[in-house]
C-alpha positions as CSV (number, residue, x, y, z in Angstrom):
1,M,-53.8,-4.4,27.0
2,S,-56.4,-1.5,26.9
3,Q,-57.6,0.9,24.2
4,Y,-58.5,4.6,24.6
5,Q,-60.6,6.6,22.2
6,C,-60.5,10.2,21.1
7,P,-64.0,11.8,21.5
8,E,-63.3,14.2,18.6
9,C,-62.5,11.8,15.7
10,G,-62.8,8.3,17.0
11,Y,-59.1,7.5,16.8
12,R,-58.2,4.6,19.1
13,Y,-54.9,4.2,20.9
14,D,-54.3,0.5,21.4
15,E,-51.6,-0.3,23.9
16,S,-50.7,-3.5,22.2
17,H,-50.0,-1.7,18.9
18,G,-48.6,1.6,20.3
19,E,-48.1,4.4,17.8
20,P,-44.8,3.9,16.1
21,H,-45.2,7.0,13.8
22,E,-45.3,9.1,17.0
23,G,-42.4,7.2,18.7
24,Y,-44.4,4.9,21.0
25,A,-43.5,1.2,20.5
26,P,-46.0,-1.6,20.7
27,G,-46.7,-2.4,24.4
28,T,-46.5,1.3,25.5
29,T,-49.2,1.6,28.2
30,W,-51.5,4.6,28.4
31,E,-49.8,5.6,31.7
32,E,-46.4,5.7,30.0
33,L,-47.6,8.3,27.4
34,P,-46.7,11.9,28.4
35,D,-49.5,14.2,29.6
36,T,-48.8,16.3,26.5
37,F,-49.9,13.4,24.2
38,T,-52.4,14.7,21.6
39,C,-54.5,12.7,19.1
40,P,-52.3,11.8,16.1
41,D,-55.3,11.9,13.8
42,C,-57.0,15.2,14.6
43,A,-54.5,16.9,17.0
44,V,-57.5,18.5,18.7
45,R,-57.8,16.4,21.8
46,V,-55.2,15.8,24.6
47,K,-54.6,12.6,26.6
48,A,-57.0,13.7,29.4
49,D,-59.9,13.9,26.9
50,F,-59.6,10.3,25.8
51,S,-62.0,7.6,27.1
52,K,-61.0,4.1,28.1
53,L,-62.9,1.5,26.1
54,E,-64.1,-1.7,27.8
55,D,-61.9,-4.7,27.2
C-alpha cells in the first residue's frame, strides 16, 4: 500500500490506514478517493496536489 503527502502541511494519507474520520476505511486506495478529496488537516490542498511517497 502506498502513502501520499500534502505539500502544505505534511499530512500523509496511508492507504493501509485510510481516513476513518473522513469516511475512508483502511485499505481505501488513492485511486478510490474522489477527485474532490482535500487534506483533512489543513483543507488547503486537493488530491491533485499530493505527492506519492516512495515505498
